[in-house]
Kinemage of the C-alpha trace (Angstrom):
@kinemage 1
@onewidth
@group {chain A} dominant
@subgroup {mainchain}
@vectorlist {calphas} color= white
{ca met a 1} P 173.619 169.494 159.369
{ca glu a 2} L 173.792 169.336 155.674
{ca leu a 3} L 172.214 170.802 152.831
{ca pro a 4} L 169.243 169.342 150.927
{ca ser a 5} L 168.711 168.690 147.066
{ca thr a 6} L 165.920 169.129 144.680
{ca leu a 7} L 163.587 167.314 142.127
{ca ala a 8} L 161.412 168.719 139.363
{ca pro a 9} L 158.198 166.611 139.167
{ca lys a 10} L 156.673 165.179 135.889
{ca pro a 11} L 152.692 166.461 136.034
{ca val a 12} L 153.554 169.032 139.183
{ca pro a 13} L 156.964 170.633 140.536
{ca leu a 14} L 158.614 169.277 143.525
{ca ala a 15} L 161.976 170.232 146.107
{ca leu a 16} L 164.470 168.560 149.495
{ca ser a 17} P 169.253 167.826 153.800
{ca arg a 18} P 172.348 169.587 157.860
{ca val a 19} L 171.290 170.058 155.526
{ca val a 20} L 170.659 171.310 152.011
{ca lys a 21} L 171.666 171.868 148.139
{ca pro a 22} L 170.330 173.770 145.336
{ca ala a 23} L 168.471 172.851 142.718
{ca ser a 24} L 169.421 173.252 138.668
{ca thr a 25} L 166.749 174.467 136.002
{ca val a 26} L 165.229 171.246 134.578
{ca ala a 27} L 162.929 170.592 131.993
{ca arg a 28} L 159.372 170.427 133.219
{ca ser a 29} L 158.371 166.949 131.608
{ca ser a 30} L 160.748 165.172 134.427
{ca pro a 31} L 160.693 165.830 138.223
{ca ala a 32} L 163.794 168.138 139.956
{ca cys a 33} L 164.858 167.552 143.186
{ca thr a 34} L 167.200 169.576 145.442
{ca trp a 35} L 169.180 167.325 148.687
{ca tyr a 36} L 170.904 169.798 151.168
{ca thr a 37} L 172.847 168.154 153.710
{ca asn a 38} L 174.525 169.851 156.857
{ca thr a 39} L 175.535 172.913 154.123
{ca leu a 40} L 172.803 175.274 154.695
{ca leu a 41} L 174.068 176.114 158.182
{ca pro a 42} L 177.681 177.680 159.374
{ca leu a 43} L 177.946 175.097 162.355
{ca asp a 44} L 177.184 171.432 162.611
{ca ser a 45} L 173.835 171.275 164.424
{ca asp a 46} L 174.404 168.020 166.296
{ca his a 47} L 177.545 169.051 167.562
{ca ser a 48} L 176.373 172.307 168.216
{ca trp a 49} L 172.967 170.749 170.593
{ca gly a 50} L 175.481 168.583 172.500
{ca ala a 51} L 177.305 171.196 173.599
{ca phe a 52} L 173.871 172.682 174.138
{ca thr a 53} L 172.489 170.672 176.279
{ca thr a 54} L 175.697 170.008 178.283
{ca glu a 55} L 175.454 173.799 179.399
{ca leu a 56} L 172.139 172.910 180.305
{ca gly a 57} L 173.432 170.393 182.975
{ca trp a 58} L 172.213 167.423 181.065
{ca asn a 59} L 175.758 165.789 180.735
{ca asp a 60} L 179.156 165.521 182.403
{ca pro a 61} L 181.046 168.653 180.728
{ca gly a 62} L 184.621 167.196 181.061
{ca leu a 63} L 183.652 163.737 179.574
{ca phe a 64} L 181.065 164.799 177.245
{ca asn a 65} L 182.937 167.782 175.539
{ca gln a 66} L 185.807 165.420 175.232
{ca arg a 67} L 184.000 162.459 173.247
{ca asn a 68} L 181.812 165.000 170.979
{ca asp a 69} L 184.685 166.562 169.979
{ca gln a 70} L 186.235 163.118 169.012
{ca phe a 71} L 183.266 162.158 167.573
{ca tyr a 72} L 183.103 165.347 165.631
{ca ala a 73} L 186.744 164.752 164.418
{ca asp a 74} L 185.810 161.443 163.244
{ca tyr a 75} L 182.774 162.716 160.755
{ca gln a 76} L 185.488 165.116 159.353
{ca ala a 77} L 187.964 162.346 159.008
{ca gly a 78} L 185.124 160.352 157.153
{ca thr a 79} L 185.608 157.356 159.794
{ca leu a 80} L 182.683 158.106 162.359
{ca asp a 81} L 180.639 154.884 163.509
{ca ile a 82} L 177.201 156.551 163.106
{ca his a 83} L 175.736 153.538 165.658
{ca glu a 84} L 178.319 154.429 168.265
{ca tyr a 85} L 177.752 158.220 167.587
{ca val a 86} L 173.651 158.195 168.146
{ca arg a 87} L 173.776 156.543 171.106
{ca phe a 88} L 176.168 158.560 172.912
{ca ala a 89} L 174.526 161.691 171.145
{ca ser a 90} L 170.674 160.929 171.721
{ca glu a 91} L 170.989 158.990 175.218
{ca ala a 92} L 170.454 162.742 177.459
{ca phe a 93} L 167.500 163.863 175.339
{ca cys a 94} L 165.712 160.793 175.251
{ca gln a 95} L 166.183 160.246 178.925
{ca arg a 96} L 164.723 163.366 179.448
{ca gly a 97} L 161.364 162.613 178.002
{ca pro a 98} L 159.151 164.641 175.513
{ca glu a 99} L 157.932 167.508 177.383
{ca glu a 100} L 161.638 168.644 178.722
{ca ala a 101} L 163.295 167.601 175.800
{ca ala a 102} L 160.989 169.822 173.298
{ca lys a 103} L 161.348 172.423 175.778
{ca ala a 104} L 164.696 172.458 175.430
{ca his a 105} L 164.944 172.191 171.668
{ca ala a 106} L 162.811 175.174 171.182
{ca gln a 107} L 165.626 177.185 173.084
{ca phe a 108} L 168.096 175.427 171.528
{ca met a 109} L 166.037 177.250 167.918
{ca arg a 110} L 166.059 180.472 169.633
{ca glu a 111} L 169.282 180.977 171.055
{ca val a 112} L 171.560 178.375 168.358
{ca ile a 113} L 169.575 177.810 165.019
{ca gln a 114} L 167.870 181.074 164.440
{ca pro a 115} L 170.667 183.449 165.210
{ca ala a 116} L 173.003 180.963 162.562
{ca ile a 117} L 170.385 181.080 159.524
{ca arg a 118} L 171.929 183.280 156.844
{ca pro a 119} L 169.921 185.336 154.400
{ca glu a 120} L 172.058 183.828 151.547
{ca ala a 121} L 171.312 179.882 152.693
{ca leu a 122} L 167.212 181.338 152.669
{ca ala a 123} L 167.505 182.778 149.629
{ca leu a 124} L 169.288 179.487 147.946
{ca val a 125} L 166.525 177.430 149.420
{ca gln a 126} L 163.562 180.005 147.716
{ca lys a 127} L 165.567 179.598 144.278
{ca his a 128} L 164.605 176.110 143.900
{ca lys a 129} L 161.030 176.680 145.388
{ca asp a 130} L 160.255 179.476 142.659
{ca ala a 131} L 161.787 177.058 139.890
{ca gly a 132} L 159.686 174.429 140.811
{ca asp a 133} L 161.479 171.703 142.441
{ca arg a 134} L 161.314 169.848 145.231
{ca val a 135} L 163.538 170.515 148.586
{ca ile a 136} L 164.651 167.960 150.861
{ca ile a 137} L 166.706 168.351 153.400
{ca ile a 138} L 169.078 164.617 153.914
{ca thr a 139} L 171.185 164.448 157.223
{ca ala a 140} L 173.445 162.253 159.242
{ca thr a 141} L 172.080 164.149 162.196
{ca asn a 142} L 168.919 162.154 164.039
{ca glu a 143} L 165.206 163.414 163.536
{ca phe a 144} L 164.717 165.004 166.429
{ca val a 145} L 167.285 167.295 166.202
{ca thr a 146} L 166.731 168.269 162.656
{ca arg a 147} L 162.985 168.451 162.134
{ca pro a 148} L 162.526 171.593 163.481
{ca ile a 149} L 165.972 173.290 161.517
{ca ala a 150} L 163.830 171.985 158.580
{ca lys a 151} L 160.549 173.856 159.270
{ca ala a 152} L 162.638 176.731 159.807
{ca phe a 153} L 163.881 177.066 156.202
{ca gly a 154} L 160.508 176.358 155.123
{ca val a 155} L 161.243 172.672 153.888
{ca asp a 156} L 158.779 169.609 155.060
{ca glu a 157} L 160.473 167.449 153.301
{ca leu a 158} L 163.005 165.730 155.705
{ca ile a 159} L 165.457 162.164 155.358
{ca ala a 160} L 167.365 161.788 158.525
{ca val a 161} L 168.498 159.283 161.358
{ca glu a 162} L 165.392 157.835 162.247
{ca leu a 163} L 165.114 156.486 165.651
{ca val a 164} L 163.593 153.554 167.330
{ca arg a 165} L 160.507 154.531 169.228
{ca asp a 166} L 159.564 153.177 172.772
{ca ala a 167} L 156.431 151.294 173.890
{ca asn a 168} L 154.989 155.295 174.305
{ca gly a 169} L 156.152 156.580 171.335
{ca trp a 170} L 159.309 158.257 172.342
{ca phe a 171} L 162.608 157.865 171.206
{ca thr a 172} L 165.391 155.532 172.200
{ca asn a 173} L 168.772 156.319 171.408
{ca glu a 174} L 169.077 153.252 169.046
{ca ile a 175} L 168.981 153.755 164.975
{ca ser a 176} L 165.646 152.372 162.605
{ca gly a 177} L 166.654 151.087 159.538
{ca val a 178} L 169.536 152.574 157.254
{ca pro a 179} L 171.454 155.422 158.960
{ca thr a 180} L 171.419 158.347 156.394
{ca leu a 181} L 175.707 158.503 156.311
{ca arg a 182} L 177.555 157.726 153.068
{ca glu a 183} L 176.098 155.344 151.105
{ca gly a 184} L 173.301 155.316 153.580
{ca lys a 185} L 172.427 158.262 152.020
{ca val a 186} L 172.076 156.996 148.508
{ca gln a 187} L 170.019 153.886 149.695
{ca arg a 188} L 167.963 156.204 151.994
{ca leu a 189} L 167.341 158.095 148.670
{ca gln a 190} L 166.379 155.012 146.740
{ca gln a 191} L 163.614 154.021 149.554
{ca trp a 192} L 162.047 158.087 148.850
{ca leu a 193} L 161.919 157.547 144.970
{ca thr a 194} L 160.912 154.284 145.142
{ca arg a 195} L 157.658 155.567 147.819
{ca glu a 196} L 157.606 158.405 144.912
{ca gly a 197} L 156.859 156.051 142.574
{ca leu a 198} L 159.934 157.638 140.584
{ca asp a 199} L 163.478 155.889 139.816
{ca trp a 200} L 166.737 158.227 139.634
{ca ala a 201} L 165.969 158.375 135.331
{ca asp a 202} L 163.089 159.935 136.423
{ca val a 203} L 164.256 162.902 138.057
{ca glu a 204} L 166.643 165.692 137.614
{ca thr a 205} L 168.559 165.946 140.510
{ca thr a 206} L 170.920 168.192 142.221
{ca phe a 207} L 172.732 167.927 145.856
{ca tyr a 208} L 174.685 170.363 148.009
{ca ser a 209} L 177.023 168.925 150.503
{ca asp a 210} L 180.846 170.029 152.334
{ca ser a 211} L 181.606 166.848 153.662
{ca arg a 212} L 183.592 164.164 152.103
{ca asn a 213} L 181.155 162.031 153.893
{ca asp a 214} L 179.115 162.439 150.994
{ca leu a 215} L 180.993 161.938 147.875
{ca pro a 216} L 178.658 158.258 147.146
{ca leu a 217} L 175.597 160.701 146.691
{ca leu a 218} L 177.585 163.426 145.280
{ca glu a 219} L 178.852 160.987 142.489
{ca arg a 220} L 175.331 159.697 142.049
{ca val a 221} L 173.361 162.887 141.511
{ca asn a 222} L 172.918 164.710 137.994
{ca his a 223} L 174.435 167.917 139.534
{ca pro a 224} L 176.672 167.669 142.212
{ca val a 225} L 177.597 171.037 144.095
{ca ala a 226} L 180.562 171.187 146.589
{ca thr a 227} L 179.081 173.981 149.080
{ca asn a 228} L 181.998 175.143 151.473
{ca pro a 229} L 183.822 171.722 151.114
{ca asp a 230} L 186.158 169.975 153.572
{ca asn a 231} L 189.949 169.783 151.980
{ca thr a 232} L 189.163 166.439 150.590
{ca leu a 233} L 186.002 167.357 149.073
{ca arg a 234} L 187.398 170.369 147.508
{ca ala a 235} L 189.849 168.580 145.421
{ca val a 236} L 187.435 165.843 144.222
{ca ala a 237} L 185.314 168.914 142.981
{ca leu a 238} L 188.406 170.580 141.137
{ca glu a 239} L 189.611 167.155 139.837
{ca lys a 240} L 185.607 166.271 138.828
{ca gly a 241} L 184.946 169.790 137.328
{ca trp a 242} L 182.370 170.157 140.150
{ca pro a 243} L 180.891 173.566 140.519
{ca ile a 244} L 182.033 174.556 144.001
{ca leu a 245} L 179.690 177.419 146.305
{ca glu a 246} L 181.211 179.253 149.325
{ca leu a 247} L 178.109 180.191 150.471
{ca phe a 248} L 178.925 181.302 153.682
{ca pro a 249} L 182.768 183.275 154.404
{ca lys a 250} L 185.348 181.233 155.585
{ca gln a 251} L 185.469 181.034 159.557
């Protein structure tokens, strides 16, 4: 999952997702926004969810783990086919239905996510809230997996991969609209700004990310922060003079 971004609003303050990043101090005459991606956790929530549901017996361990690991490697390499991955990663919980899926996710939060939430990550989000920033988590993970995680960080606004719903309102494993990956994050944030009656020039933006996949958005915001970055992002950050935040100890 990624870290959030932040915004400082015109008349009132605002704040941001796998995901999450801190906001800078901005004049309160213009909105400030902070966006995070999978940066707030020292794990990948999507990959961890797949491993967790396999332990529950929802997937064939040999086949699923091999494909799950390959998709994660593709993500790290910047070559992930997001549509193919979402079909694969969402199929099991979509088939289980809302009650069983919700029960499993609550167990996932207790056993996997909550123990991984670090005080320094919570402090980073709170720092932006205290500054009056609007905090948003923007992530390439689907909305079912990430919404409870955003709430655990006290973040109400989430921009995630949205899924098509069936006639009963339950999720399918097909993507709805623009997926929040690479350039898609820029597009989805533009859509969000438009809904808020804002444009990029109206807000002071900060974005935290650990992944090369987020370079399009990092290059678009006012204050990019490479957070526990992969090797490619670290090299770009050093070349461009972006700050590098080591939020967690190296594993």
